[in-house]
C-alpha positions in Angstrom: 131.9 61.6 89.0 134.6 60.5 86.6 136.3 57.2 87.4 139.6 59.0 87.2 138.5 61.2 90.1 137.5 58.2 92.1 140.8 56.5 91.5 142.6 59.7 92.4 140.7 59.9 95.7 141.2 56.2 96.4 145.0 56.5 95.8 145.2 59.6 98.0 143.2 57.8 100.8 145.5 54.8 100.5 148.6 57.0 100.8 147.2 58.8 103.8 146.0 55.6 105.5 149.4 53.9 104.8 149.9 50.1 104.9 147.1 49.8 107.5 144.5 50.4 104.7 146.0 47.6 102.7 
């Protein structure tokens, strides 16, 4: 998978998880 897709998925997961993930 393209790294861009992975970054997109990571960003989406971070937004959904909220500050708890970070």
